[in-house]
N, C-alpha and C positions, 0 to 999 in steps of 0.2 A: 830239252829246250832247243829250238831252232832259231838261228839268226839269219835274217833276210835283209837284203839291201832295202833301205827306206824308199828308194826310187821305184820299187815295185808296187808300192801302195798308191792309190789315188791321193792327190794332194789334200783334199778335204778330209779324208780318213786319217791321214797323217797328222793334220792339225788337231783333230779330235783326240787321237791317241796321245799326242803331246800334252794336251790339257788334262786328260785322264791320268797320265803318268805323274803329274805334279799336283793331283788333287790333295787338298789338305796341307800343302806346302807352306813354308814360311811366308812366301809372297804369292798371292793369288795369280794364277795363269788361266785366263779364260780361253775358251775355244773360239779364237778370232783368226780366221784364215788370212786376212790381210796383214795383221800384225805378225803372224807366223811367217808369211812370205817375206815381209820386210826384214825380219831377223835372219832368215836364210840368206838373203841377198847381201845385206850389209856386213854380216859377220863371216862371209865366205864359207858357209856350210855346204858340204858336198853331200847331197842326198844319195849319190851312188855309194859313197863310203860310210854313210851313216847306217845304222842297223836297227831293225825292230825285232823284238823277241817274241816268239810264239811258244806257248806251253800248253800241251794237251789241246792243240787246235785253236787256242784263243790268244789274242794279242795280250802280252803281259807288260811290255815296256819298250823303251827305245833309248838309243845313244845317238846324239847328233854330233857329227865330227866335222870340224872346219880345218882348212889347210891354207897356209901361206908360205911359199917357199919350202924350206925343209922343217917347218914347224907345224905340228898338228895340235888341235885344241879340242878338248871335250866341251862342246858348246851347250850341252845339256844331257843329263842322264836321269831318267825317271822310271819308276815302276808303279803299275796300278796298285791301289791299296790292298786288294785281296792277295797279291803276290809278294808283298814286302816281307822281309825277314826270312826269306828262303834262300839267301845266298846268290840271287840272280845278278846283283850288281857286278860282282867279280867275274862271274861267268860271261857277262855281256862285254865287259871291257877288256879282258885279257886277250881275246883274239884281235881286237883292234890295236892294242899295244904291239902285238906280234907283227901285224901288217905294217904298222908305221916303222918299226925297227927294220923289217925286211926291205922296205922301199928306200931306206937310207935317210929317214928323217933324223934330224939332230936331237929333237926333243918333243915332248908332248906337254901341253900346259892345260890348266883348268882353273876355274875359280869356284870356291865352295863357301857357302854361308858358314861363318865361324861357329855359330851357335848350333849348327847341325852336326853334333858330335859323332853320330854313327857314320855319316858320310865322310867326315874328316878321317876317322879311324880306318875306314875302308880304303881310301886313297893312299894313306900312308902305309898301310899294310901291303898295297900293291907296288910300293917303291917310290911314290911321289914324295917330294920334300917341300917344305914351306920356303917360299921366297920372300914374301912380304904380306903385310896386312893391308887390306883395302877398306876405305871408309867412305861415308857419304856425308852430305850436309843438307840441312833444311832450314829455311828462314824466310822472313818477310821483311825485306829492306824498306827503309823509309823512301817513299816515292819522290822522285825529282824528275821533272820533264827533261827529255833530251832528244836530240834529232837522230832517232834510230834510222839507220839505213839498212834495208834488206839487201844481202849480198849472197853470192853463191856459197855452197858448203865448202868449196875448195879454199875460200878465203880464210876460213878457220883452220882447215886441215893443214895448209902449208906452214902454219905457225907452230904446229905441235912438235915437240921434241921427240927424239927416238927413245925407245925403251919403255914406253907406256904400256899398260895392260891392254889386252886385245880389244876390249870394248871402247877404249879411249884412243886407240891407235889412229893415225891419220887415214889409213886405208879403210877403217870402219866408218869414220866420219864422212869420207868421200862417197862411201857406198850407201849412205842414208838417202831416203827419198821422202816425198810428201807423206804425211803432214810435217815432217821435220823442216825447219826453216832457220836460216842464219841471219843474225843481226849484228851490225857494227856501229860503234860510237867512237869516233876517233881511232885510236890505236887498239881498242879492245873489241873482241869478237866473241859471240856466243851462239851456240846452236841449241834451239829449243825443240823438243820432241813433238809437241802438239799444242799450239797456243789456245785451242778450244778446250783443253782438258781442265779440270778443276784446279790442278796444281801444275805449274810450269816445270816440266822436267828438263833440266839443263844437261844436254848430252856432251857439250864441249864448251870450254871457257878459256880464253887465252888472250894475252896482251903482247903486242910487239915487244921484243926483248929490250930495245933501247928506251921503252916508255914504262917499264915495270917499276913499281914502287912510287909512282907519282899520282896515284888515285884514279887512274883511268878505269881500272876494273870495277871499283866501287861506283863510279859514275854510271857505268853500264848496268850494274845490278839495280841501281835506283831508277834508271830510265825504264828498264823492263818492268819494275814494280809499278811505275806510273802508267805505263801503257796497258797494264793488265791489273787494275786495282782490285784489291781484296784477295789476290791469289798468292799463295806461298810459292817459293822457288825451291826445287829439290834436285840434288845431285845424287845419283845412285851410288851405292857402295862399291865403286870401281876405281877410286882415287888412291894411289899409294899413300899410306899414312906418313904424314910429315911434309908432303908435297905442297899442300894448299891450306894447311891448318891455320897458319897465321892470318892469311887473307880472309877466309870464310868466317872463322870464329871471331876475328876482329870486326867483321861486318855484321855481327849479331846472329850468325847461324849457329846451329847446334848439330851434334851427331845424332842420327836416328838410332834406333835400338839395335839394328842388325849391321854386322860388318862381314867382310869376306876375307878369305885367305887365298892368295895366289900360290898354286902348287906347280911343280915342274918335275918331269921324269926325263932325265938325260939319257940319250941313246948313244952319244959319242963323246969322247973326252974333250973335244974341241968345240962343243956346243956353245953357241953365243946367242 
């Protein structure tokens, strides 16, 4: 097996390989170059440090690597169906773990679908440990008109606390671009992935600290429902379990079938 920098592939070919590598996955991933580009930019994925695997002259899979400061993240690792079950996952990731350790990274993180038992087993065998469970929410709030104000993404990002998973982190929210849009109602702010989609994907949802527990969040949910009648609202499984349960479940949301695990591999004893 040869590992080659993802930057050496044409971008459209890389998008296609990404989709092929996740064919039959728990969550469908289409070959959508624009969506792939948005992922790369917002999640700080380095194509120079990401790798594609080639076996017998054919592309077999890829590992997308992201970096912020002294933290690396496996932003996606997939193998095309015909090459699965051959031990390529470990072969692909071990060199990247060694590179991260050599350049002085404090840790490497990743999220893996909890129900994907083989992947969880692989990562734990490589030394990753479980940090927390990540859950999502889906629901259709009762609509109630509200004066939604469109604001910049940074309006939501600045309110987010430290210590959130990579995809909820303020740096990720600030890095989003069209069609993502942010809306505010009083002290509550939400980022919606694409208002034209059949389901409103909520990428971020936050209330000013001094206004929490006063119903501002629920009013924003109802206003979003009124502005987009008939559409459900969905939060991907990237929320630490226990963080928002009371709010979303109390608003009539339920958990989707899939959850994730956040895993970490520490490279230094003082990793934070």
